[in-house]
Steps between C-alpha positions, in 0.01 A plus 500: 500500500587726210280291268205532740552876525527532120180299443314707762605828337405365157154400626444846647605671175294260290186545710518876451403458136310173516219667692520822297262413220359846432592636159458438131673314222456249221631184344445208264291184532456161334221247543391158379128430503243230449248678274134422430206615291203407715210400271631443149341644189486227232267693263230233521729200456553238770724625780849354531688368801711750691880457498715649776642823358797697631649831391764741635462872554744780569492870576596788723352632823498808719402550861442766759493422873373797706506275809727221623244227437260649242558618146388501137645262239455538124624286211523522121514143367493315169277201572406206276167336585278260308431128497592174328232243410486160335276211398735205464239268347428749217860629466390858573727750675452869572751738653388856581760763594381834638767763565423786738664808638393455863503777763424386857469770767505340843497602863788329678540393861848398617570356843797604712788260531868448456631394161166361375154655529157366404305701243138502385383697194150544359354725234358543149683410182428662164602275210512637144497249216791549256483177297280190468587196291401136478619173351186295433549168319336168419714211378789743466314736263304818569172429678231528231190715499363851510221664696324834524549715806212684667548791259446267204866505392646168386827398667738206468505298820872415476630845402845577642437862604198513732551834677162625379329214689603633841435815698776759504525513880448268793446606860653261750564458872864435593613332821860442610626324814872463561814639658744790464861407569769761560811457283660835589376815669335620176449174309208261569411159355122459458347153463138396519204302372289708261139432408271693262138469396331699223146626560416599143386277217805496272297406190413792273124555480472369143665171603284415799358200319303213652678171557393162360228481767355837394630682809750785524741528795734796547875430476735630770876530532666347803860428593705389798872456550828602658646849462847621594656844468768735620418842648729795555422785737567832328426679822452378857352702783 
């Protein structure tokens, strides 16, 4: 009987903060994504086969919930995007790494519930390119050849540093579906599936070169994966 009474009291105390989701706070997050460059830019050479490419990301977040079920969620993340390619028959490989400082600002809906609550987040993401490199080889050596960009400047196709070939910022749409799980009255575990799609052509204007068929297609960032984080309420209403 005492155990039943104790559990009942604990449930009443717990529910007093489980439903109280108004407030603000912050935390840390980590993610692991499948990343893609949709429509590759091969500078007029034959396009290569896509290889599944995965990269982690990490960062911090802040949130403000003016209502129990609605709020605003913002992150500051270091994200690695890009793509791996290959042509096995010709012994060609290409690995592009694009590093961004990504800032998603999303509206967040959170359901009511006991220890776990469903969440849905949607909003824009502003991604600022900090570094762009590639490893482009044929038969284990640097892929040969040069070409002129649209400004008439000659460039080496297999150069390591390729930051000048990409736009400085990408504008993306971020979507997150998952759950918030109460650890303590102020500490929350966040877990969800995160998907992003970039609307801008990531190729710099001078490098928007036609492919081997004489056609140019814009390249777009895209990534999808699992994200987990821990949030701490600095203040609860």
